[in-house]
N, C-alpha and C positions, 0 to 999 in steps of 0.2 A: 040691517041683517039680524035675523034671530040668532040668539046664542045657543049653540048645541053643546051641552056639557060633554057628551061622549066624544064628539069631534074635537073639542078643546083638549080633553085628556089625552086623546090619541096624538094630537099634534104636539102637546107638551112632552109626551113620552118620546116622540121622535126627536125633538130638539135636545132632550137630555142625553139620549143615546148618541146623537151626533157630537154633542160637546164632550161626552166621555171618550168617544173614539178619537177625537182630536187631542184631548189631554193624554190619552194612552199612547197615541202615535208620537206626540211630542216627548213624552217620558222615555219611550223606547229609543227615540233618536238621541236624547241626551245620554241615556244609558249606554247606547252604542258608542257615542263619542268618548265617554270616560273609559268604557271597557276596552275600546280600541287603543286609547292612550295608555291604559294599564298594561295591555298586552305588548304594545310597542316598548314601554319602559322595561317591562319584565324581560322581553327578548334582548333589549340592549344590555341590561344588567347581567343576564346569563352569558351574553357574548363577552362582556368585560371580565366576568369571573372566569370564563374559559380561557381567556387570554392570560389572566393572572396565573391560573394553574399551569398553563403551558410554559409561562416564563419560569415558574418555580421548578418545573420538571427539567428545564435546561441547566439549572444550577449544578455545581459539583455535588457529589453525594453528601459530603459533610454539611455543606450549606443548605442543601435541600431538606435534610432531616431537622434543621433548626428553623426553617421558614414555613409559615402557614398563613391562612387567612382568618382574620378575626372580624366578626360583625361590628361595624362602626355605628353604634346606636346614636340616633339623633340626626343621621344623615340620610340622603336619598329622597326619592319622590314620594310625597304623602299619599298619592293615589296608587302606589305600587305595593304589592305584597312582598316583593323581593327587597331585602335590605342590602345595601352595598357593603362589601367586605374590604378590609384593608390588609395589606401585607405587613406581617410582624415577624420579628425574631423572637422565638419562644424563650430564649435564654435571657432576654433583656426586658421581659414583661415586669413592670413594677407592680406594687401591691394593689394599686387602684385598678389597673387593667385586669389583673387576676380576679379580684373581688367582683368586678363588673361582669366578667365572663361567668363566674360561678353563680352569681345572683340571677343572671339571665337564663342559664341553662338548667340550674337546679332550683327552681322556684318552690316546688313541693318535693321534699327530700325523697320519699318512697317512690312516687310516680315518676319523677324526672330521672332518678337514679336508674330505674328499670329501663326507661326509654333510651338513655345514653348507652347503658351497658348492652342493650339489645342491638343498637346501631353498631356499636364496637364489635360485637360478636358476629353480626352479619357481614361487616367489612372483612373480618378475618376469614370467615367461611367462604366468602366470595372468591378468594384467591387460593383456597385449599390449604391453609396453614393449620397445623395441628398444635394445640396448646399443650404445654407440659403439665402432666398431672402426677399426683403422688397417692399411692395406695399404701396405707399403714397397716401392717399385720402384726399381731402379737399372739404368741403361742406359749401356753403353759407358764405364764408369767406369775412368779411367786416372789413376794417381797416380805422379808422378816426384819425385825429390829430388836436389838437387845436393850432392855430398859430396866431401871431399878423399880422396886415395888415398895408400896406403903410409904412410911415416913422417910425412907432412904432416898426417895425421889424428890422430896421437897427442896426448894432452892434456898436452904438455910446456909448460914456462914459455916457451920460445922461440916455440912455435907459438901460444900464447895471446897473446903480444905482437904477433906478426905478424897474427893474426886481427883484433885490435883496430885495428891500423893499416890493414889492408886494408879493413875495414868503413868506416872514415872516408873512405878514398880512393874506395871504391866508390860513395859518395854523389855524387861528381862524375864518375863514369863511368870511373874508372881501375881496371883489373883486373890483378892480378899472378899470383895462384895459379891453377893449372889445376885445374878441378873436373870430376869425372865425373858423369854423370847416371845415377842408378840408378832403374830402373823397378820400383816396388813392386807395383802392380796393373796388369795389362795387359788393357784392354778387357773388363772383366767386366760381365755383365748377369744380372739375376735378379729374383725377386719373393719377398718375405717375407709370407706370408699370415697373417691372424688365425686364432685357434683351432687353430693347428698349432705344435707344438714343433719348432724347427729347431736341428740340431746343426751347428756349424761345425768341421770337422776339417781338419787339415793339419800337416805337419811344422814344426819351428821355422823362423823366417824365411820363411815362405810368404806372409805378408801378412795374417794373420788379424786382428791388432790394428788394422792400417790400415783394413781393410774395415769392422770394427765402428765405428771412429771416423768413417769416412766416412758410414756409415748414420746415426750419431747426430749428424752435423753438427758434429763437434769436431776436425776435422783442422786441423793447424797452417797458418797463412796463408802460410808461406814455401814450402810445397809447390806443385808444379805439378799442378793438378787439372783434369781435363776429364771430361765426361760429366754425366749428370743423376741426381739422387736426389730422389724425390718421395714424399710421404705423401698418400695419397688424391687424387693428382693435383696437389697443391700443391708447388711448389719450396721449397727450404730457406729462401730469402730472403723467402718470402711468409707465414711464421708463425715461431714460436719453437721450433725443433726440440729445443733443450736441455731445455725444459719439457715438450714432448710426449713425448719419449723419455728414457730414462735409460741412460747408459753406466756400467757397473760395472767399474772398473779392476782391474788386477792388483796395483797398489800399495796397501798398507794404510796410509793416513794418517789418524790420529785424535789427538785431544788425550789425552795419556797419563793425566792425572789425573782424567778423567771416567770414570764407570762405563759399562758396556755399555748399560744402560737409559737413562741420561742422554744418551748419544750418539744413540740412536735417537729419544728424545723430542725432542731439539733438531732433528733432521732432519725429523721429522714436523711440528713446528710451522712450520718454514721452508717445507716443500713444500705445506702446507695439505691440504685435503680434496678439491680439484678439483671434479668434478661430482657427488660423492656426495650433497650436500645437495639439489641440484636433482632428482636421481633419486629420492631418498626423498620429496621433496615431491610429485612427480607420482605416485609409487607410492601414497602415503597417500591422495591425492585420489581415485584410481581405485578403491582398495579401499573407501573410504567410500561411493562411489557404488554399488558392487556389493554392499555389505553383507558384506564378507569380513573376518573377524578373523584376523590373522596368528598364526603360532606364536611363543610368547614368546621363545625363545632366538634365533631369526632376527631378530625385530623389535628386540630389545635390541642385538644385534650390529651391525645396520645403523644404528640411531640413534646408538649410541655411536661408530661409525666416522665418522659425519657431523657429530659435535659440533664446533663451531668455538670457537677461543679457549681450549681446555683445555691445561694444561701437560703432561699425560700422557694419551695416548689409548689406547683399548683395542686399536687397531691395533698399537701397540708391543708390548703383551703377546701379541697373536696372532702377530706376527712372531718374537718371542723363542721362542715355543712351537714353531712349525713349523721353525725353524732350529736347535732344540736348544740355545738360549742361555739358557733360563730358569734353568739351574743356576748360571750365572755372571753373572746380570744385575746384581748389586750389587758386582761386582768391577771394579776399575779396568782400563782397556784396557791401560795400560802403554806404555812406549817403550824406547829404548835404555838409559836410565838407571834405569828403574823396572820391577820385575817385575810383570806383570799376567796377562792371560789368555794361553792358548797361541796358537801361530801359526795353527792351524786355526780356533780360535774367532775370532781377529782377522780371518781371511778371511771368516768368516760375518758378522761385524759390518759389514764393507765391503759385503757383499751386502744385509744387512738395512737399512743406512743408505739405500739407494735404493728397495727394494721397500716400505718403510714408507710411501712417498708414494702419491699417487693414480695415478701413471703406470702404464699397462698395456703400454707398448712398451719392452721391456728388451733391451739388448745387453750380455751378460755375458761378460767376458773371463777365462777360466781361473779360475773360481770354486772349483774343486776342489783347488787347490794347498794341500797341507798337511792335507787331509782323508782319512780312511779311506774305503774303498769303500761301506761301509754308510751312513755319514753323507751321502756324496754322493748315494747312491740316495734317501735320505729327502728331501733337499732338492729334488732334481730331480723326485721323485714329487709333492711338494706343488706345485711350479711347474707340472707337467703338469696337475694338477687345476685350478689357477687359469687356465691357458691354455684348457683345453677348456670349462670351465664359465663363465668370465667373458669369453671371446672375446678374450684378450690376444694380443699379438704379441711373441714372445720368440725371440731367437737366443742360444745358449749355445756358447761356445768351450771345448772340453775337449781335453786332450792325449791321455790314454789312459783313456777311460771303460771301466768294467767292462761285460761283456756284458749284465747285467740293466739297467744304466743306459742303455746304448746302445739297448736295445729300447723305452725309454720315449719316444723321439723319433719324430716323424711324418715329418719331412723331413731330408735330409742335404745340406750344402754341403761338397764336398771341394775344398780349395784347395791348390795346389802351384805354387811358383815364380811366384806372382802371377797364376795363371790358374785359372779354375774348371774342374775336371775333371768334376764332376757336381753337379747340383742338382736335387733332386726327392724323390719318396717313398722312404723307406728300403727298401721291399720290392723295388725294382727295381735297386738299386745293384750287387748281386752279379751280376745278370744282365748289366749293362753290361760288367763286366770279364770275364765269361765269354765274351762275344762277341769279345774279343781273344785268348782262350786262357789266361786266368788264373783260378784257382779258389782260394777260401779253404779251407784244411784244416778238417776237422771239429772239431778241438780247438783251433783258433786263433780268438782274438777278432776279430770283424769289424772293429772300429775299428782294431786293430793292423794287420790285413791292408790296410786302405784307406790307411793312412799309409805302409806299406812298399812297396806295389805300384807306386808312382810313383818309388821310389828306385832309382837305378842300381845301388846296392850290393845291395839286397835283392830286386829284382824277379824275378830268374831262378828263385828257389826256388818260386814259385807258378805256373810255366809247366806246363800239363798237356796241351797240344795236341801229340799225337804225330805228326800228319800233316805238320808243318812244323818246321824247326829254330827254336830260340829266337833272337830278336834283341831288343836293347833298344828299347823303345818310349818315346820322350821324352814329356814332359808336353804339349807343344803338339799332338802327334798325338792324345792322349786328348781334349784339349779340342776339337779339330776334329771328331773322330768323334762326340763327344757331341751336337753340333748336329744330326746325322742320326739319332741314337737317338730312339726314340719319345717318351721323356721330354723330351729336348731340343727336339724338334719341337713338342711341346705347349707347352713354356715359351716358345718363340719366338712361337707364335701368341698366347699370352696377353700377351706384351710388346708385340705389334703393336696391341693394342686399348687405347686410352687410357682411363684411369679417369674415369668421369663424376662430376664434383664434386657434382652434384645428388644423387647416391645416397649420398654420405658423410654421416655424422651430424655435426651442427653442433658437438657437444661433443667430437668425436674429437681435434681439434687445439687447441693452445693459442696464442693470439695476444697474450697479455699477458706481459711480461718476468718479472714476479713474481706468484706465485699468491696471495699474502697481502697485506693492506694494509700499507703502510710502517710504520704505527704498531704493528701487531702484530709485525712483524719487529724493530722497535726494542725492543719489550718482551721478545721472545724473546732477543735478544742481550744486553739488560740483565740478564736473569735468569741467563744463562750466565756473563757476566763477574762478576757478584756471587757466583755459586757458585764460580767459579775463584779469586776473591779469598779467599773463606773457606777453600777447599781449600789455598791457598798462604799461609795465615796465618803459618806459621813464617818464611817469607821476609820478610814485612813486619815481624814482631816482631824478626827478626834485624837488619833495616835500622835499626829504631828503637833497638835496643840499641847498634848500632854507632855511630850518631850521638851517643848519650848518652855513650859511652866517649870518642869524639873530643872532644866538648864538655867533658868533665871534664878531659881532658889539656890542652886549650886554656886552660881556666881556671887550671890550675896553672902554665902557661907565662906567660900574661899575668895574673899574680896581682894582685888589686886593691890589696894593701898595697904593692906595688912600682910601681904605676902612679900617676903624678902629672899635674897639669894646669898646670905652671908656664910652659912655653915650647914652641917649635916641636918640639923633640926629643921631649918628652912626648906632644905631639899626634900625632907620627908613629908612636909606639907604638900608639896607639889606631887609627890608620889601618891599621897592619899587622894588628891583630886583626880589623878589619872586612874587610880583603882576604882573610885566611885563612878567615874565616867564609863569605865569598862563594864562594871556590873550593871549600870543603868541600861546601856545599849545591849547587853546580853539579855536582860529580861524584857527588853522592848519586843523581842520576838515571841514572848509567851502567848500572845493572842493567836499566833499561828496554830498552836495546839488545839485550842477550842474550835477554831474555824475548820480545821482539818477533820476533827472528830465529828463535827456536825454534818459534814458533807460525805463522810465515809459510807453510810448506808446506800445513798444514791450511786456512789462510785462502784460499790460492790455489785449492785444490780446491773449497771451498765457494763462492768467488766465481765460478769458471768454471761451476759447476753452477747458478748463479743462485739460491742459497739466500737471499741477502740482499745489498743494496747495500753497498759498503765503508763508507759513512758510518755505518751502523747498528752497525758493529764499532768504529770509531774514536771515535764520540761517547761510548758508555758507558765505554770505556777512559779517555778524558780526564776525564769527570765523576766516575767512581768513584775516580779518583786524587786528587781534591781533598780528601776527608776524611783520606786517608792523609797527604797533604802537610801539612795543618793540624796533625795529630798530631805529625809529625816536626818541624815548625817550632816547635811548642810545647815539645817536648823540648829542642831546641837553645837556644831563647831562655830557657827556664826555668833551664837550667844555666849559660849563659854571661853573660847580660846583667848581672846584679847582681854575679856573682862576679868579672867583669873590671872592672866599675865604669864602665859607660857612663852617659850622661846620665840622672840619676835621675827626670826628668819622665815621667809616665805616657804622655803623648801621644808622646814620643820612643820609648818602648818599643813601642807599637803601630805606629808608623810603620816602625820597623826590622823588626817582625814581618811587616808587609805586604810589605816589600821581599824579605825572606828567602823568604817563601811564593811570591812571584811568580818569584824566581830558580829555585826548585825546579820550578815549573810550566813555565817556559821551558826549563829543562834537560831535563826529561822529554820535552818536545815535540821538541827538537833531536835527542836521542838516538833517539827513535822515527823521526824523519825520516831520520837516517843509516842506521838499520836497514832501512827500507823502500826506500832507494835502493841501498845496497850489497848487501843480501839474503843475504850470507854473513858469518860472523864473521871470516874471514880478510881480506876486503876492508874490512869495517867497522873492524877494528883498525888498518888502515893508512891507507886513504883518509879514513876518518871522523876518525881522530885528527889527520890533517894539517889538516883543516878546523878542528878545535877549537884546534889550536896557532895558526893564523892569527887566530882569534877572540880568543884570549888575548893574542897579540902586539900586536894593534891595539886592545886594550880601553882604553888610556889609563892603565894603572896600572903596567905593566912599562916603558913608555916614555910620558912625558907627550905630550899631544896636539900640542903645539908642536914636539916633537922628531921626530914621525913625518914621513917624507918626503912632499912634496906629492902625488906620484903614488900614495901609499898613504893619503892623508887620507880618501878616500871610505870605506875599510874601517873607519875609526874610527866613522863615523856608521852603518855597517851592522852593527857589532858590538853584540849585546845587552848584553855585559858593560860597555861604556862607559856605558850608561844606568844599569846596576845600580850601578856604582861611584859615579857622580854622585849617585844618589838616596841610597845608604846612607851616603856621607860627608857629604852635606848634613844628614842626620838627626842626626848626632853633632856635627859641627863648627859648626853654627849654633845650638847650644844656648847658653843664657845664660852658663854657666860658661866658655865659650870666647870668646864675644862681649863679655863684660864685662872682658876683659883685653886689654892692648895687646901687640903683637908686640915682638920684641927691638929693632927700630929705632924703636919708639914712633910709627909713622906710620899703622898700620892695626890693626884688631882682630885678635886672635890667631887666631880661627877663620878669618877672611877670608884672613889671610896664609898659613895652611897650605893652604887650598883653592887659593890662587894658586900655591903651590909645586907642587902636584899638577896644576895647570892644569885645575881643576874649576870650573865656574860657581858663583859664590857667591850666586846669587839663590835664595831659598827656593822660588820657583815651579818650579825645576828638579827638586825632589823629585817633584812631580806629573808633570812631563815624563818623568822616569825611570820612575815607576810606570806611566804610560800606555804608554810604549814597551815595557816588559817584558810588560804584558798583551797588547799588540798582537803582540809576537813569539811569545808563547805560543799565541795564536790562529792566527797565521800558520803556525807550524811544524806545528801539528796539522792545519790545512787542507792544507798541502803533503804531510803524511803521508797524508791521505786521498786526495789526487790521485795520489800515488805508488802507493798500493795499488790504485787504480782502473785505471791505465794501464800500469804496469810488470808484466812477466811474470817468473816465477822464472828464475834463472840455471841454466846447465848442462843445457839440454834435450838429450835423446838425439839422437845424430847417426849416420847410417849410415857405416860404414867399409869401404872396399874395399882389399883387399891390392894390393901392387904387381903381382902376376901377373895382375890383371884388366885387360881392355881398357876403354876409356872407354865402350863401348856396354854394359858390364855382363856380357859373355860371358867366361866363365872360360877360362884357358889350362890345358892339361895340364901338371902339374908333374912332371918326371921324378924318379924315386926310384931310388936305387941298390939293387942286389941284389933287384930285384923278382921275378926268376925263381927265387931261392933260398928265398923265403918264401911260404907259402900263407896265405890269409885276410887279415884286416886287418893292415896294417903300422903299428905304433905308433911315434910320433916320440920315444919315451922308453923307458927300460928299466923293466919292471914290477917293483914291490917288494911284498913280503908284509908285512902289518900284523897284529900280534898284540896281544891285550890279555887281562888276567887279573885277576880279583877287583876289578872296577871297581864302585864304589858311588856313587850319586848321591842326595842328599837335598834336599828342597824344604820350606821352612817352611810351616806351615799359614797360609792367608790370615788377615789380621787380622779380617775380617768373620766368619769361621767361629770364630776363637778367642773373639770376643766372645759367640758363641752357645753356648759351652761345648764345642765340638768339639776 
C-alpha cells in the first residue's frame, strides 16, 4: 500500500485527540473522586463543628463564655480545606497555645490585624450592638506656669537652698523671688472625635505635651489652668479620666530585670479587661437568640481577651505581635546598669504597656522616638485599624513623621507657640496655608512643611504669591484667620453645641478608681515581687554570705575560750558582743534603701496611672522580706551564739533569735521609710544618715539613759534601739549563770549589777516590752512607708526656664549680634569642628536567652 502523508497526518491527529480525550476524561474522573471526597470531608467537619458549637451553647453562661474552638494544627484530612477545631477553655491556654494561635492568625501584622478586626466588627454589627465611644472636647483651655528667670532658675546648690527657704516662707505669705508667668497654652479649643486618627504636630516647646496631659487629666496641680475639658459632656472631676484615657509618656520607665512580656502582663493584670466581658456576654446572648455560630478564630480571640484573673492574657501576645516585640519578648528590658532591649524597642514597650489595657482613648506623646520609619508606619497603621474598626479616640504626637505615616491620619492639630494654628481634616490643611500665599513644594514632606511654615526663620522659602511682597506672618495671625476658614467655622459650630449625655454609652467612661478588685491587684503585686525576688537571688545570697562572714569574724574576736563569767568586766564583754550584733543586724537592712530608691520612678508612674494602690506594693515587700530575714537571722545566730558562748539555755537562744529577727524587720522598715521620704540617694545618704545617728546616740548604749540630757530624754523613748538593747541584754544577763553570782560589792546579783551599770531595766518583763516595741516600730515604719508613697511625689519635676532677655510677660527681646551684616544664613554661637572616625568596631554579646537555645 502506498504511503499517503496527508492521510497519515490526519490519522495521527485523530489518535492524539483520542488519547487526549481519554487522559482528560481520566483526569476529570480522578478530580471528581478527590473533590467529592473533599466535599464529603468538609461537610462532615462542618457538621462536627456545628455539633461542637451546639454543645457549647448548652453550657451554663459562665462556662460558655470561657469555652471556644481552637484550630488544631496538624490534624484533619490532608485533602480537606477545613481544619478540625478542638474545644478549649480560654482561661487555661498555656503560652504555647496562645503563641501558636497568634502566629497562625497574625502572620503579617498590618494585614491580618485588619482582617481580624474587621471580622470582629462585623460580628458585633450583625447583632446590632453599639460600641462605647468617647468624644473629647476642650474649650478656652489656658495653661500658665510660674517660673524663675535667668540665673535664678539654674539648678545650683545656692538656688536649691534658697528655693527651700522661700517655700517655707511662702506658706506664711512671704515672697522674695520674682517669678515670671509663662503661658504654655493660650485659649485653645477643639474636639477629638472617635473613629478618627488625630496627629498633633508642632515644633519643640510649642505645648504639645502640655495639651496631651491636659486632655488626659494629668496636669500638675501647681499650674494655673483655666478652661474646660469634657468627655462625652462630663467634666474631669465627674469621672476618673486617668482610667478612661491613657497618656503614653516620652519617658521610658520600666523595671530593668523584668522581661518585655512580664512587663506587659503585669500592666494587663492591673488594668483589667474593662467592659470586654460585658460586651461578650451580651454578644453571646444575642447570637444564641438569633441562632448564629461565630467564626472560631474571632470567638477565641474575644473570649480569651475577656478572660479575668489570668496571669498572662492573649492581649499581651497580640500587642507584642503588632508592635514587633515578639522577637524580644523574653529579653529583660534593661536599665542604666544592665543591657537589655534597644532604645526603640523600649519605646514600644512604653506604648504597649498602655494599649494592652481596655482603654480606647489614647494620648500618645512622641512614640516614634528611636524608631525607624518602617516600624513607625507599621505601629501607626495597626493603631489606625483599631481606631477605625473599634471606634477608638487616639491623638498621637509625632515630631517628623514620614509622608506615608502622615497620610494615615484623618485629622491634624497644628500647634505653635501655645496656639492652635489648624485643627481639622488632613485634606484641607494645605488649602488653609495656600490662602495665605504659602505652598508646600512637591518633593517636601507635608509634616515638615507644616512645622516650618510658622517659623520665622523658615517661613519665607514657602512664599509663592507673586502679587504681593513677602512679610512675616506671626502665629497669632494664623490662629485668628483659622477661625474664619471653613474648617474653623465648622469647628466653632460644633463646639457651640453641647454634648448630650443621654446619647453617650454608659460604659464609655470609668467611674471607679481601680478597674480590678483589690484582692486581684494584691495578688498581681505579690506575684511580681516574688518574681523580682527570685530574679535578684544573687543579691540575697550575697547578703547572707556577707552576714556569715561578719559573724565568723565576730566569733573569732569574741572567742568563747577567752570569754569568762566571773565579774562585771567579763559581763561587759558579752554586752559588747550583743551590741555589735545589734548594730550589724541593724545595718543589714541598709540595702533596702538603695533598692527602694531605684524602684521609686517606676512605682510613681504606676501609682499615678492608678495601676494599683500603694499598699498592694508595700505589703508584699514587707511580707516577702520575712522569710529572707528568718534565714539571715538563722545564719547569724548559728555562727555566733555558741561560738561566742552566750547563755546555753535553749529558751535564751530563741529569745535572742526573736530579738535579732525583729531588729532586722525594724531596720528594713526604717530604711524603706527614709528612701520614700528622701527619694534620692544623695538626700538619703545625708539626711537619712543624720536621723540614724540621732537614733544611735539616744539609744541608751552609747550614753546611758540617766546621762542623756533631760531635753533629749524623749528621744530615748522614741528610739527603737533603746528597746532592742533592753530586750537583748535582758536575754543574756538575766540567765542563771549571771544571776547565781554576786557582784564585786556582794550586794546585788551580778546580772542585775551589770544591767544597772548600763541603766537597763532589770525586770524580765522588759524583754517582752522590748519585743513588742520592736514589732510595733516595724509595723509603724512600714505604715509610714506606705503613707509616704501615697502622698509624696517624685523630686526634681521639670520646670520652665526663661532667659534673662525675656520679659515677664513671656515676650522675647531681640538679642543684638555682632557682625550680622557680614554673615549670611544662620549664625552659630560656636566655631564648627570636623569629626572623623576610622576603623570603628562595635561588638555586642549574644543574649543569654539565645545562648541557652544554642544560638
